[in-house]
C-alpha positions in Angstrom: -31.5 -18.5 -16.8 -29.6 -15.2 -16.9 -31.1 -12.1 -15.2 -29.4 -9.0 -16.5 -30.1 -5.7 -14.8 -28.1 -2.5 -15.1 -25.6 -4.5 -17.2 -25.0 -7.0 -14.4 -25.7 -10.7 -14.6 -27.5 -11.5 -11.3 -27.2 -15.2 -11.9 -23.4 -14.8 -11.3 -21.8 -15.5 -7.9 -22.5 -13.0 -5.2 -18.9 -11.7 -4.8 -18.8 -10.8 -8.5 -22.2 -9.1 -8.4 -21.3 -7.2 -5.2 -18.2 -5.8 -6.9 -20.2 -4.9 -10.1 -22.9 -3.1 -8.1 -20.5 -0.4 -6.9 -21.5 2.7 -8.9 -24.9 1.4 -9.9 -27.8 3.7 -9.0 -30.7 2.1 -7.1 -34.0 3.9 -6.8 -37.1 2.9 -4.9 -40.1 5.0 -6.0 -37.7 7.5 -7.4 -35.7 7.9 -4.2 -32.1 6.6 -3.9 -28.6 7.0 -5.2 -25.3 5.5 -6.2 -24.3 2.2 -4.5 -21.0 2.8 -2.7 -20.7 -0.2 -0.4 -21.8 -3.8 -0.7 -21.2 -7.2 1.0 -21.5 -10.6 -0.6 -23.0 -13.7 1.0 -23.4 -17.3 -0.2 -24.9 -20.4 1.3 -21.5 -22.0 1.7 -20.5 -19.0 3.8 -21.1 -19.4 7.6 -21.9 -15.7 7.9 -24.8 -16.0 5.5 -28.4 -16.3 6.5 -28.7 -19.2 4.0 -25.8 -21.2 5.5 -28.2 -23.5 7.6 -30.7 -24.0 4.7 -34.0 -22.5 3.8 -36.3 -21.1 6.5 -39.4 -18.9 6.2 -37.2 -15.9 7.1 -34.6 -16.4 4.4 -36.7 -18.1 1.6 -36.5 -15.0 -0.6 -32.7 -15.4 -0.8 -33.2 -18.9 -2.4 -35.5 -17.3 -5.0 -34.8 -16.3 -8.5 -31.9 -13.9 -9.1 -32.6 -10.2 -9.5 -35.1 -10.0 -6.6 -35.0 -8.3 -3.2 -34.4 -10.1 0.1 -35.4 -7.8 2.9 -34.9 -8.8 6.5 -34.9 -7.1 9.9 -31.6 -6.9 11.7 -31.6 -7.3 15.4 -35.4 -6.7 15.3 -34.8 -3.0 14.6 -33.6 -2.1 11.1 -34.6 -3.4 7.7 -31.8 -4.5 5.4 -31.9 -4.8 1.6 -30.2 -7.6 -0.3 -30.2 -8.4 -4.0 -30.5 -12.1 -4.7 -27.9 -13.8 -6.9 -27.1 -17.1 -8.5 -29.7 -19.6 -9.6 -33.0 -20.1 -7.8 -32.5 -22.6 -5.0 -28.8 -21.7 -4.3 -29.1 -19.1 -1.6 -26.8 -16.1 -2.3 -27.1 -12.4 -2.2 -25.6 -9.0 -1.9 -26.2 -6.7 1.1 -26.5 -3.0 0.1 -24.5 -1.4 2.9 -24.4 2.2 1.8 -25.4 4.6 -1.1 -24.5 8.1 -2.0 -27.8 9.9 -1.8 -28.8 11.5 -5.2 -32.5 11.5 -5.8 -35.3 12.4 -3.4 -33.1 13.9 -0.7 -36.1 15.7 0.9 -37.9 12.4 1.3 -34.8 10.8 2.7 -34.2 13.6 5.2 -37.8 13.4 6.4 -37.7 9.6 6.8 -34.3 9.7 8.6 -34.8 12.8 10.6 -31.3 14.1 9.7 -30.2 16.8 7.4 -26.6 15.9 6.6 -26.2 14.0 3.3 -23.4 11.9 4.8 -25.7 10.4 7.4 -28.7 9.6 5.2 -27.6 6.3 3.8 -24.3 5.3 5.5 -25.3 1.9 6.7 -27.8 -0.9 5.7 -30.5 0.1 8.1 -30.1 3.8 7.1 -30.4 2.8 3.4 -33.7 1.1 4.0 -35.1 3.8 6.2 -34.1 6.6 3.7 -35.5 4.7 0.7 -38.7 3.5 2.5 -37.8 -0.2 2.2 -39.5 -2.6 4.5 -40.8 -6.2 4.5 -43.3 -5.2 1.9 -40.4 -5.1 -0.6 -39.3 -8.7 0.2 -39.3 -10.9 -2.9 -40.0 -8.1 -5.3 -38.3 -8.1 -8.7 -35.6 -5.5 -9.1 -36.5 -4.8 -12.7 -40.0 -3.6 -11.9 -41.5 -0.7 -9.9 -40.9 0.4 -7.2 -37.3 -0.6 -8.0 -35.2 0.9 -10.8 -31.5 0.0 -11.3 -29.4 2.2 -13.6 -26.0 1.1 -14.9 -23.0 2.9 -13.6 -21.5 5.7 -15.6 -17.8 6.0 -16.3 -15.0 4.1 -14.5 -15.1 3.4 -10.8 -12.3 2.2 -8.6 -13.5 -0.6 -6.3 -11.6 -1.5 -3.1 -12.1 -4.8 -1.3 -12.0 -5.5 2.4 -13.4 -7.8 5.1 -17.1 -7.6 6.0 -18.2 -5.9 9.2 -20.8 -6.5 11.8 -20.5 -10.3 11.6 -19.1 -12.9 14.0 -18.3 -15.7 11.5 -16.0 -15.7 8.4 -14.8 -12.2 9.4 -11.7 -12.5 7.3 -13.5 -13.2 4.0 -12.7 -10.3 1.7 -16.3 -9.8 0.4 -16.9 -6.2 1.3 -16.7 -3.8 -1.7 -16.5 -0.1 -1.6 -16.2 2.9 -4.0 -12.7 4.2 -3.4 -12.7 7.6 -1.7 -16.4 7.7 -1.0 -17.4 9.8 2.0 -20.7 7.9 2.2 -19.4 4.5 3.5 -20.8 3.0 6.7 -17.3 2.6 8.0 -13.8 3.0 6.4 -12.1 -0.1 5.2 -9.9 -1.8 7.8 -6.2 -1.6 7.1 -4.9 -5.0 5.9 -3.0 -7.1 8.4 0.7 -6.8 8.2 
């Protein structure tokens, strides 16, 4: 069954959804901004949480498409993923960075920083700024507190290798908005 949100078919493969999410606005209780960086993960991918099968921790990623999968990274930071593909498959898109647009005062208070560039330039920062925690795990992305708004106008998406992982590091499943100053890290130069 298709799950269309913000013009994106979340039942599609994670790399396609990750690319299409660039430029989409995500709001959580009215706080958020434009997605400028994503990474795709799939159960056939050794870097994915779902690679070894379903566990209590990753069960949400096996759920229906168009839902949130929220996990704690290194026991410190919450990370937000959007579930893709059909229920039972185990695929998703990590929201790595957003351009802050709505609710900047709330973001600054939650993050304890004033500069817009530092508010949401990493997956843990995104969750802290938007107030996302384990309470958002498994929630539908088409119902409050979430709101996804289709991207406006054309965007140029660049592709690179994912960061912060130790397996499948050369898989080109990192997608960024070209020229955005809000990325977690610049794209790596391609190997020559």
